[in-house]
C-alpha positions as CSV (number, residue, x, y, z in Angstrom):
1,M,0.1,-0.1,0.2
2,S,1.4,3.7,-1.1
3,H,1.3,6.3,0.6
4,Q,3.1,9.9,1.1
5,A,4.2,10.2,4.8
6,G,3.1,13.2,6.6
7,T,0.0,13.5,4.7
8,T,-2.1,12.0,7.3
9,D,-2.9,13.3,10.7
10,E,-5.4,12.5,13.1
11,E,-8.0,13.8,11.0
12,G,-7.3,11.1,8.1
13,S,-9.1,8.8,6.6
14,L,-10.5,5.8,8.8
15,A,-8.3,3.1,9.0
16,T,-10.4,0.0,7.6
17,E,-7.4,-2.6,8.8
18,I,-8.5,-2.1,12.5
19,R,-12.3,-3.4,13.0
20,S,-15.0,-1.1,14.2
21,K,-18.0,-2.8,15.1
22,N,-17.3,-2.5,18.8
23,L,-15.6,0.9,19.5
24,P,-14.9,3.3,17.4
25,G,-13.1,3.4,14.5
26,V,-9.8,4.5,14.1
27,R,-8.0,7.1,11.9
28,Y,-4.8,7.1,9.9
29,A,-2.1,8.8,11.3
30,D,1.8,8.6,10.8
31,L,3.9,7.0,13.5
32,P,6.2,9.2,15.2
33,E,10.0,9.0,15.0
34,P,11.3,6.1,16.8
35,L,13.5,6.8,20.4
36,P,16.8,5.2,21.2
37,L,16.9,2.5,24.2
38,K,17.6,5.0,26.9
39,R,14.7,6.9,26.3
40,V,12.3,4.2,25.7
41,L,13.7,2.2,29.2
42,G,10.5,2.0,31.9
43,P,7.9,0.0,31.1
44,S,9.9,-3.0,31.5
45,V,11.0,-2.0,34.8
46,L,7.5,-1.5,35.9
47,L,7.0,-5.0,34.9
48,L,9.8,-6.2,36.5
49,A,9.5,-4.3,40.1
50,G,6.0,-6.1,40.3
51,A,7.6,-9.3,39.4
52,I,10.1,-9.5,42.1
53,G,7.8,-8.6,44.5
54,S,5.8,-11.9,44.0
55,G,7.3,-14.8,42.1
56,E,10.9,-14.0,42.7
57,Y,10.6,-13.2,46.4
58,V,8.3,-15.1,47.7
59,L,6.5,-18.0,45.6
60,W,9.8,-19.7,43.7
61,P,11.8,-19.2,47.4
62,Y,8.9,-21.1,49.0
63,I,9.2,-23.4,46.6
64,T,12.6,-24.3,46.9
65,S,12.3,-24.5,50.6
66,Q,10.2,-27.4,50.0
67,V,11.8,-29.5,47.1
68,G,14.9,-27.9,46.0
69,L,16.4,-26.4,42.9
70,T,15.0,-29.5,40.8
71,L,12.0,-26.8,39.2
72,V,14.4,-24.6,37.8
73,W,13.2,-25.5,34.1
74,L,9.7,-24.0,34.7
75,V,11.3,-20.8,35.9
76,L,13.1,-20.4,33.0
77,I,10.1,-21.5,30.8
78,G,7.6,-19.2,32.9
79,V,9.8,-16.1,32.2
80,G,10.7,-17.1,28.3
81,T,7.2,-17.3,27.9
82,Q,6.2,-14.1,29.5
83,Y,8.5,-12.3,27.7
84,F,7.0,-13.3,23.9
85,L,3.6,-12.3,25.5
86,N,4.6,-9.0,26.6
87,M,5.9,-8.8,23.4
88,E,2.5,-9.3,21.7
89,I,1.2,-6.9,24.2
90,E,3.4,-4.3,23.1
91,R,3.0,-5.2,19.4
92,Y,-1.0,-3.5,19.3
93,T,0.0,-0.8,21.3
94,L,2.9,0.3,19.7
95,A,0.9,0.0,16.3
96,T,-2.5,1.4,17.2
97,G,-1.7,3.6,20.6
98,E,-4.2,1.4,22.1
99,T,-3.8,-1.6,25.3
100,A,-4.0,-4.9,24.5
101,V,-7.7,-5.1,26.0
102,S,-9.3,-2.2,24.0
103,G,-7.8,-4.7,21.0
104,F,-10.0,-7.5,22.5
105,T,-12.7,-5.8,23.0
106,R,-12.4,-5.0,19.0
107,L,-12.9,-8.6,18.8
108,W,-15.8,-9.3,21.0
109,K,-17.3,-6.5,23.0
110,P,-17.9,-8.6,26.6
111,W,-14.5,-9.0,26.7
112,S,-14.6,-5.2,28.1
113,W,-16.1,-6.3,31.1
114,L,-15.1,-9.7,31.5
115,F,-11.5,-8.1,31.7
116,I,-12.4,-5.5,33.9
117,I,-13.3,-8.8,36.3
118,M,-10.3,-10.5,35.7
119,T,-8.0,-8.0,36.5
120,V,-10.1,-7.0,39.7
121,V,-10.8,-9.9,41.5
122,P,-7.5,-11.6,41.0
123,W,-5.5,-8.5,42.1
124,A,-8.2,-7.3,45.3
125,W,-6.3,-9.4,47.5
126,P,-3.7,-7.3,49.3
127,G,-0.8,-9.8,49.6
128,W,2.1,-8.2,48.8
129,A,1.2,-5.2,51.2
130,T,0.8,-7.3,54.0
131,G,3.8,-9.6,52.9
132,G,5.9,-6.2,53.0
133,T,4.9,-5.2,56.5
134,T,5.1,-8.9,57.8
135,T,8.7,-8.8,56.6
136,L,9.1,-5.2,58.4
137,S,7.8,-6.8,61.3
138,F,11.1,-9.2,61.0
139,V,12.9,-5.9,61.6
140,T,10.9,-3.9,63.7
141,G,9.5,-6.5,66.5
142,F,6.0,-5.0,66.6
143,S,3.5,-7.6,67.2
144,E,1.5,-9.7,64.6
145,D,-1.7,-7.5,65.2
146,A,-0.6,-4.9,64.2
147,I,0.4,-6.2,60.8
148,P,-3.4,-5.4,59.5
149,Y,-3.2,-2.0,60.3
150,V,0.6,-1.0,59.2
151,T,-0.6,-2.2,55.8
152,I,-3.6,-0.1,55.3
153,G,-1.4,2.8,56.3
154,V,0.6,1.7,53.6
155,L,-1.8,1.1,51.1
156,L,-3.4,4.8,52.0
157,L,0.3,6.6,51.3
158,I,0.7,4.4,47.8
159,G,-2.7,5.8,46.9
160,A,-1.6,9.5,48.0
161,V,1.5,9.2,46.4
162,L,-0.5,8.0,43.0
163,T,-3.2,10.9,43.4
164,L,-1.0,13.6,44.0
165,S,1.7,13.0,40.7
166,P,1.1,15.2,38.1
167,V,1.8,12.8,35.6
168,V,1.2,9.3,37.2
169,Y,3.7,6.9,34.9
170,Q,6.3,9.6,35.4
171,T,6.2,8.9,39.4
172,V,5.5,5.4,39.3
173,E,8.8,4.6,37.0
174,K,10.4,6.8,39.0
175,I,9.7,5.0,42.3
176,Q,10.2,1.6,40.7
177,F,13.6,2.6,39.3
178,F,14.9,3.0,42.4
179,M,13.3,0.1,43.9
180,V,14.4,-2.3,40.8
181,A,18.2,-0.7,41.5
182,V,18.1,-1.1,45.0
183,M,17.2,-5.0,44.5
184,V,19.6,-5.9,41.8
185,L,22.3,-4.4,44.0
186,F,21.4,-7.3,46.4
187,L,21.5,-9.6,43.7
188,L,24.9,-8.9,42.7
189,Y,26.1,-9.3,46.2
190,A,24.4,-12.5,46.7
191,A,25.6,-13.9,43.8
192,V,29.3,-13.0,44.5
193,A,29.4,-13.2,48.4
194,L,26.6,-15.4,49.4
195,L,26.1,-18.4,47.1
196,G,29.3,-20.2,46.8
197,L,30.2,-23.0,45.0
198,D,27.8,-25.3,46.7
199,G,24.8,-23.1,45.6
200,Y,26.2,-23.0,42.0
201,A,26.6,-27.0,42.0
202,E,23.2,-27.0,43.7
203,L,21.6,-24.8,40.9
204,G,23.7,-26.7,38.1
205,R,22.2,-30.2,40.0
206,G,18.9,-28.5,39.7
207,F,19.3,-28.2,35.6
208,V,20.4,-31.8,35.0
209,E,18.2,-33.4,37.7
210,V,15.3,-33.6,35.5
211,Q,14.1,-36.7,36.5
212,K,13.2,-35.5,39.6
213,I,10.7,-32.8,38.3
214,P,7.4,-35.2,38.5
215,D,7.9,-36.0,42.1
216,S,8.9,-32.1,43.1
217,I,5.6,-31.2,41.1
218,S,3.3,-33.8,42.8
219,S,4.6,-32.5,46.0
220,I,3.7,-29.2,45.8
221,G,-0.4,-28.0,45.6
222,A,-1.8,-27.4,42.0
223,A,-2.9,-23.3,43.4
224,T,0.6,-22.9,44.4
225,L,2.2,-24.5,41.5
226,L,0.0,-22.2,38.5
227,G,0.5,-19.6,40.7
228,A,4.3,-19.8,40.7
229,I,4.3,-20.5,37.0
230,A,2.3,-17.3,36.4
231,F,4.7,-15.4,38.4
232,A,7.9,-16.6,36.9
233,G,7.6,-12.9,35.6
234,A,4.9,-10.8,36.5
235,G,1.6,-12.5,35.9
236,G,-1.8,-12.2,34.7
237,A,-3.6,-8.7,34.2
238,L,0.2,-7.2,35.2
239,N,1.2,-8.2,32.0
240,L,-1.7,-6.7,30.0
241,V,-0.6,-3.4,31.9
242,Q,2.4,-3.4,30.0
243,S,0.4,-1.7,27.0
244,N,-0.6,1.1,29.1
245,W,2.6,2.0,30.2
246,V,3.9,2.0,26.6
247,R,1.2,4.3,26.1
248,D,1.8,6.8,28.7
249,K,5.6,6.5,28.2
250,G,4.4,7.5,24.6
251,L,6.0,4.5,22.6
252,G,5.3,4.1,18.9
253,M,1.6,5.3,18.3
254,G,0.9,5.9,22.1
255,A,2.5,9.1,21.4
256,R,-0.3,10.2,20.4
257,L,-2.8,9.4,23.0
258,P,-3.5,11.3,26.7
259,K,-1.9,10.3,29.9
260,V,-3.3,9.5,33.0
261,V,-2.9,12.5,35.2
262,S,-3.5,13.7,39.0
263,P,-7.0,15.3,38.9
264,F,-5.2,18.0,41.3
265,T,-1.8,18.5,40.0
266,G,-2.3,17.8,36.5
267,E,-4.1,18.6,33.1
268,E,-6.8,16.5,32.5
269,V,-7.7,15.5,29.4
270,A,-11.4,13.5,28.9
271,A,-10.8,12.5,25.3
272,P,-11.7,9.1,24.5
273,T,-8.9,6.5,24.5
274,T,-9.5,5.7,20.9
275,G,-6.1,5.0,18.7
276,F,-4.8,5.7,15.6
277,F,-3.3,3.4,12.8
278,F,-0.4,3.9,10.0
279,R,-0.3,2.9,6.1
280,R,2.4,0.8,5.6
281,D,4.1,2.8,2.9
282,E,8.3,3.1,3.1
283,A,8.2,5.5,5.9
284,N,6.4,4.2,8.1
285,M,7.7,0.6,8.0
286,H,11.0,2.1,8.5
287,R,9.8,3.1,11.8
288,W,7.7,0.5,12.7
289,N,11.0,-2.0,12.2
290,A,12.8,0.5,14.2
291,W,10.1,1.0,17.5
292,W,10.0,-2.7,17.1
293,K,13.6,-3.7,17.8
294,V,14.1,-1.1,20.4
295,A,11.3,-2.3,22.3
296,N,12.2,-5.7,21.6
297,R,15.8,-5.0,23.6
298,E,13.8,-2.7,26.3
299,Q,11.9,-6.1,27.2
300,F,14.2,-8.9,26.7
301,T,17.6,-7.1,28.7
302,T,15.4,-5.7,31.5
303,F,12.2,-8.3,32.1
304,F,14.3,-11.4,30.8
305,V,17.8,-11.4,31.7
306,I,17.1,-9.7,34.9
307,G,13.7,-11.6,35.6
308,A,15.5,-14.7,35.1
309,F,18.9,-13.7,37.0
310,A,16.7,-12.5,40.0
311,L,14.8,-15.8,40.5
312,L,17.5,-17.8,40.0
313,V,19.7,-15.9,42.7
314,L,16.8,-16.1,45.0
315,M,15.9,-19.7,44.5
316,T,19.5,-20.6,45.1
317,L,20.1,-18.2,48.2
318,T,17.0,-20.2,50.1
319,A,18.6,-23.1,49.2
320,V,21.7,-22.3,50.6
321,S,20.4,-20.6,53.9
322,V,17.8,-23.0,55.0
323,G,18.1,-26.0,52.9
324,V,15.3,-28.5,51.7
325,G,12.1,-29.8,53.1
326,G,11.2,-27.4,55.8
327,D,8.0,-27.1,57.4
328,A,8.0,-23.3,57.8
329,E,4.3,-22.0,56.9
330,S,3.0,-19.0,55.5
331,F,6.1,-15.7,55.9
332,D,7.7,-18.1,58.7
333,F,10.3,-19.6,55.8
334,I,11.3,-15.9,54.7
335,K,11.9,-15.2,58.9
336,E,14.0,-18.5,59.0
337,Q,15.8,-17.2,55.8
338,G,16.9,-13.8,57.2
339,E,17.8,-15.8,60.8
340,A,20.2,-18.1,58.7
341,L,21.6,-15.2,57.0
342,K,22.0,-13.5,60.1
343,G,23.9,-16.6,61.6
344,E,26.4,-17.3,58.8
345,H,26.6,-13.6,57.9
346,G,26.1,-11.3,61.0
347,S,23.0,-9.6,61.7
348,A,23.4,-6.9,59.2
349,L,22.5,-9.0,56.0
350,G,19.5,-10.4,57.8
351,T,18.2,-7.1,58.3
352,I,18.7,-6.2,54.7
353,F,17.0,-8.5,53.2
354,W,13.7,-8.2,55.3
355,L,13.9,-4.7,54.5
356,I,14.1,-5.2,51.0
357,G,11.9,-7.9,51.2
358,S,9.5,-5.0,52.1
359,I,10.8,-2.6,49.6
360,V,10.0,-5.4,47.1
361,L,6.6,-5.9,48.4
362,Y,5.5,-2.7,48.7
363,S,6.7,-1.7,45.3
364,T,4.6,-4.4,43.7
365,N,1.7,-3.4,45.5
366,L,2.1,0.0,44.1
367,A,2.4,-1.7,40.5
368,V,-1.2,-3.4,41.5
369,L,-3.0,-0.2,41.9
370,D,-1.6,1.3,39.1
371,M,-2.6,-1.6,36.6
372,V,-6.1,-2.4,38.1
373,G,-6.8,1.7,37.9
374,R,-5.6,1.7,34.5
375,V,-7.0,-1.5,32.9
376,T,-10.3,-0.6,34.3
377,A,-9.9,3.1,33.5
378,D,-9.1,2.3,30.0
379,V,-11.6,0.4,29.5
380,L,-14.2,2.5,30.8
381,K,-13.0,5.6,28.9
382,T,-12.8,3.4,25.5
383,G,-16.4,2.3,26.0
384,P,-19.5,3.3,28.0
385,L,-17.7,6.5,28.8
386,A,-16.0,7.7,25.7
387,Q,-18.1,11.0,24.9
388,N,-18.5,11.7,28.7
389,T,-16.7,15.0,29.7
390,R,-16.9,14.7,33.4
391,W,-15.3,11.0,33.4
392,S,-12.0,11.7,31.9
393,E,-9.9,8.5,32.2
394,S,-7.7,10.2,34.9
395,R,-11.3,10.5,37.4
396,L,-11.4,7.0,36.5
397,Y,-8.3,5.8,37.1
398,F,-8.0,7.4,40.8
399,T,-11.4,6.4,41.5
400,V,-10.8,2.6,41.1
401,V,-7.6,3.2,42.8
402,W,-9.2,4.3,45.9
403,L,-11.7,1.6,45.7
404,E,-8.9,-1.0,45.7
405,I,-7.5,-0.1,48.4
406,A,-10.8,0.2,50.6
407,F,-11.7,-3.3,49.7
408,G,-8.2,-4.2,50.6
409,S,-8.3,-2.7,54.1
410,A,-12.0,-4.2,54.0
411,I,-10.2,-7.8,53.6
412,L,-7.4,-6.8,56.2
413,L,-10.0,-5.5,59.0
414,S,-12.2,-9.0,58.3
415,G,-9.2,-10.7,59.5
416,L,-7.7,-12.7,56.4
417,D,-4.1,-11.7,56.7
418,Q,-2.0,-14.5,55.5
419,P,0.3,-13.3,53.1
420,L,1.1,-16.3,51.3
421,L,-2.3,-17.2,51.3
422,L,-3.4,-14.0,49.4
423,L,-0.7,-14.3,47.5
424,V,-1.6,-18.1,46.1
425,I,-5.2,-17.1,45.9
426,A,-4.3,-13.8,43.4
427,S,-1.6,-15.9,41.7
428,S,-3.3,-18.9,40.8
429,L,-6.5,-16.9,39.4
430,N,-4.0,-15.1,37.1
431,G,-2.6,-18.2,35.7
432,L,-6.1,-18.5,34.4
433,V,-5.9,-15.6,33.0
434,M,-3.2,-15.5,31.3
435,F,-4.5,-18.5,29.3
436,V,-7.7,-16.7,28.4
437,Y,-5.7,-13.6,26.8
438,S,-2.6,-15.5,25.0
439,A,-5.4,-17.2,22.7
440,L,-7.0,-13.9,22.4
441,L,-3.3,-12.1,21.7
442,I,-3.2,-14.6,18.7
443,Q,-6.3,-13.4,17.4
444,L,-5.8,-9.9,17.5
445,N,-2.2,-9.7,16.2
446,K,-2.6,-12.5,13.6
447,G,-6.1,-12.2,12.6
448,M,-6.7,-8.1,12.9
449,L,-3.1,-6.8,12.4
450,P,-1.7,-6.9,8.8
451,A,0.8,-9.7,7.9
452,E,3.6,-6.6,7.7
453,I,3.5,-6.0,11.0
454,G,1.5,-8.7,12.4
455,L,2.4,-12.0,14.7
456,R,4.0,-15.0,12.6
457,G,6.7,-17.9,12.6
458,G,8.8,-18.2,15.8
459,R,6.4,-15.8,17.8
460,L,3.5,-17.6,16.5
461,A,4.7,-20.9,17.7
462,A,5.6,-19.0,21.3
463,L,2.0,-17.9,21.7
464,V,0.7,-21.2,20.6
465,W,3.0,-22.7,23.6
466,A,1.9,-20.1,25.8
467,V,-1.5,-21.4,25.2
468,V,-0.9,-24.8,25.8
469,F,1.1,-24.0,28.6
470,Y,-1.0,-22.0,30.5
471,G,-4.1,-23.8,29.4
472,G,-2.5,-27.2,30.8
473,F,-1.6,-25.8,34.2
474,S,-5.3,-24.2,34.5
475,V,-6.6,-27.5,33.9
476,V,-4.5,-29.3,36.4
477,L,-6.0,-26.5,38.6
478,L,-9.7,-26.9,37.9
479,Y,-8.9,-30.6,38.4
480,D,-7.9,-30.2,41.6
481,Q,-10.3,-28.3,43.1
482,I,-13.0,-30.2,41.7
483,G,-11.4,-33.6,43.2
484,N,-11.4,-31.7,46.8
485,L,-15.0,-30.9,46.6
486,F,-15.8,-34.7,46.5
487,E,-13.1,-35.6,49.1
């Protein structure tokens, strides 16, 4: 298709390639000029911050304390699968400026409401903030009875920080860059000074003793295992919000859409979040290829490399510090790990380990609240409230954030405050969600986007694998839960 670059803009003709049955049509516009890696870096860091606080620090070390390092292959497969999923989520947003959920809605209108449910329900459980407060209590010594109230205070503080941010994405990015930097410094120290030759030898055995995998899987509960696989990386709708962050970072066609800003300190835009599309002329295809290349580099180096490194180091650290076969429940295994580090390397290290745990778990809860607000607000502003001048996406975002805080506080006050249980509930539900959107991404990026920029080849095979991977473990979970009903 030939067309002169620069002759189209926001008022251009409708792009018939993007379906308009369920949402307003998109118009042709040229892709913005691509940016260098240093200016693209950000969305994957936010995703990594959310990932470190769930699977990396909690679920996979917990599994290691039960069965050792025999499941490291599942870790690498999980992170690798999520890398390809994340890039397909980014593909649609780079091309159109719309989020992946908006794309799903173009395929079938009820997906919008279903994804609000699939976002809100799994992530409503405040397990991350509760876990952060629990690890903080190991340092400060405040009583277990105080944990729910301290956690509620943290949730209120996170809500205030988000609400007062002129441009929310920029504030979240700065906080998460700091959180990730602290964690990476600790991981590098652990890799050099704490794991030792015995730790690396044990990690190596985990990769080669594949005959132990079936027994290890059978000894881990189905919900815990599916949750850990979903959170080998980010997990669930947290992966989907990558497209919202890409848009607010201004990458690809996302530069043409409004950003979420504070209703108090920012300049709101009540325009709908309907996107644009580009004609595949020579100039736009050159820009597209450059955007796709730099987005892949950002995602791979940040999410996959650092994420896999974090998982392997923290799992190995668990194996060498507390051993295998422990009977510690909930967050007691993290307490034991800190005490073991104190005994072997001095009291300061155990304290640092717990404080870093608080930092990464609180940062994950920040990412969770931001994610739920973004996904829900985007669905509402793209669909039923698209023409409403009172309800901007920003106002919808903050309304949802504070409702989530209120709901999480109610859960804590009800007495359900065991962090590991809350994380297992959230993560296993997210495994089911990932199965659903893995299939939808194939339909969206292969079935709707033109072949020149759409899903094909090895990446299509990777998405088919994701459907089988998450679908298979979801079936196991459902079978297990149905079996429990008849016991």
